[in-house]
N, C-alpha and C positions, 0 to 999 in steps of 0.2 A: 550580490550580497547573500550570504547564507541566511536562511530563515529558520527560526527555532520552531520545534514542534514537540509538545508534550502529549503523550497518548497512553491511554489504558485500553486494554482489550478484554472482552468478557465472553465466556462460553454460554450459549443459550439453548433452550429447547424451542421447538416450534411455537408452543403456547406462550412461553415467556418472551419470545421475539414479538409476537402479536401484542402482548400486554405492554411491552416496552414502547412500542410505537404509539399506543393509546396514551400512555403516561406522558410521553414527550409532548404530544399535542395539548394535553391538559395543562402542562406546565408552560405553555405559550410558545413551544417550538413550532416551526413551520416545516412541512414536508416540501423539500425543494427539488429533489431529484429521484428518479428511478432510472438506473443505468446498469447495463451489462458491461462488465469490465473483463479484459484479458490482460493479465500482468505477466511479463516475460523479464526474467533477470538473467542475462547471459554473463559468461566469464570466459577468460582465456583457458586453453587446455592446461596451463600450469597454475590455474586459480589465482592469478595475479591480483585481481581486484579483491577477492576474498581475503588474501593475505595482507592487503593494504587497508583492510577495514572499510572498504567502499562497496556500496550497492549501487549498481546502475540498472534502473528499472524502466522498461518501456511499457506503457499502459495504453491500450486501445479501447475505445468506448462507443457504445450504442445506447441512445437515450429513448425511453418510452414515456418519460415525463420530465419536464424541465429541459434545460439545454446547457451546453458547456463545450469545452474543447473535445475534438475527436481523438486526439492522442496527447500523451503527456510523457515527457522524458525527465527522469529524476535521478540526481546523484544524491545519495543519502549516506550520512555518517551516523551510525547508531550507537546508543549507549542505554543500558538498562540498570535501574537501581530501585530496589524495593517494589517490584512488580509494576514499575512505571517506565515507559520508554521515553528517553530524551533524545531527540533526533535533530540533526542539522541537515537542511536540504537546499539544493539548487534545482530549479525547474525551468523547462522550456515546453511550450505546447503549440498546438495548431493555431492558437491565438497570437503567440509571440515566437514564431519559429526562428527569428534572427538570434535568439538566445542560445541556439544549439552550438554555435561557434564558441561562445563563452564557456559552455559546459565542456566542450572538447578540450579547450585550453586548460581548464582546471584538472581534467583527467590526465592530460599529458604531463603536467607537473607532478602529479601524485604517483603515476604508474610508469612514466617514461615512454609511453606509446601514444601516438596521435590516432584518434579514431574519428572517422567521418560518421558522425552520429546520424546524419540524414540517410546515408546508405544503409546503415544497420536498421534504422527505423522502418525503412522500406523493404526490409528483409532481403537484402542483396546477398544471397547465399555465397556466391563466388567471392565477394569482397570479405565476408566474415571468415571464410576458410583461409583466405590469403593472410589474414591477420592472426590466425589461430584462435579466433573468437568462436569456438565451436562447442563449448560446454554451456550448460545452463544450470543455475542454482534453483530456479523455479519457473514453472509455467502453470499459471493458475487462472481459472475462470471463476467469476462470482457475480451474483445479482445483488446490487447494492441499493438500499433505500436510505437517502440522506436527509437529515433534519438539522435545522440551525435555529439559534435563538434570534431575537429581534435585532440584536446588534451585530449579528453574523460573526461573533467571536468564539462561539462554542458550536462544535459540529459533532453530531451523533450519526454514526453510520450503522445500519443494521444489515448484515450480510448473510446471504445464503450461499454456501460453498457446496461443491459437488459431494456426494456420498463418498466416504463415511463421515466427513467432517461436520456438515450441517450448518447450524446458525451461530453467528457471532455478532458482537457489537463492538464499536470503538467510540470513545469520547476523545476528542482532540481539541486542544487549546494552544495558544502561542507561547505563553510564558509563566503560567501560574498554576501549580498543582492544586492549590486550594480550591480553584474553580471546578476542577474535575471532582474533587471530594464533595463539594456542595451539590453538584449535579447528580452524583451517585445517590445522595440522600433523597433528593427530589424525585428521582426515578426509581427508588426502592431497589437499587443494585447493591447486593451485599458482597462481602469480601470473598465468599466461596465461589463467586462467579468469575473472579479475575483470572484471566489466562495470561501467563507470563510469556509463553512462546509467541513469536511472530508467525505469519502464515507460512513462510518458507520452512521454518523448523517443524511446524505441524505436518506439512506435506512430506518432509523428509522422514519423519518418525513413522509414517505409514509403512515404510520399507527400510528399517534400520540396517539390515544386512546388505541389501542390494543398492540400487542407484536410482530409486524412484523419486523424481522431482517434478512430476507432471500430474496435475489433477484437473480434469475438464469434465463438463457435462456430457452425457451420452447424447448422440445425435439420432 
């Protein structure tokens, strides 16, 4: 079953990111996760999934606080209206890997190609090349601090992205924009902080003439 997600993103400075974390806890939110994430969004050489309006994202995670799945595979259908993202998602993770076959069936119906998602998840290069799954729309690393309200219905993520992007935040709920608007007031987030672009678009804008879709931390 598709899950609804309503999300707003905000551009922050280092100091405003710190203040936002303090405000969240003062408003009764709990710090639940510190996690390093690597997001990979592949596509076929003919950009078949992009043309179909589908995002296929593979997320790999390492936790320094809290716990959760080690990987997450998401099919996302995106829509944006008045600076707010309205998404529908299907997910499988290391907690419920049996769902990968269902995601594969959904993709096959929408793009006409069957993908063994487990092989792609495990970075089987030869298999990806055999399918023509050789392009990527984004490869992005980030450090995420996640907070949630007591009912676990509102999620605030404060992200540090590699230079030159820096700090961002997201508020995510399931089905009611008014909840996001209420939390913006509680957390002193003003409209000037709203970022319309998603991370993929922000990374691409770093090199509008070329083909830069990768942003990772220096090792």
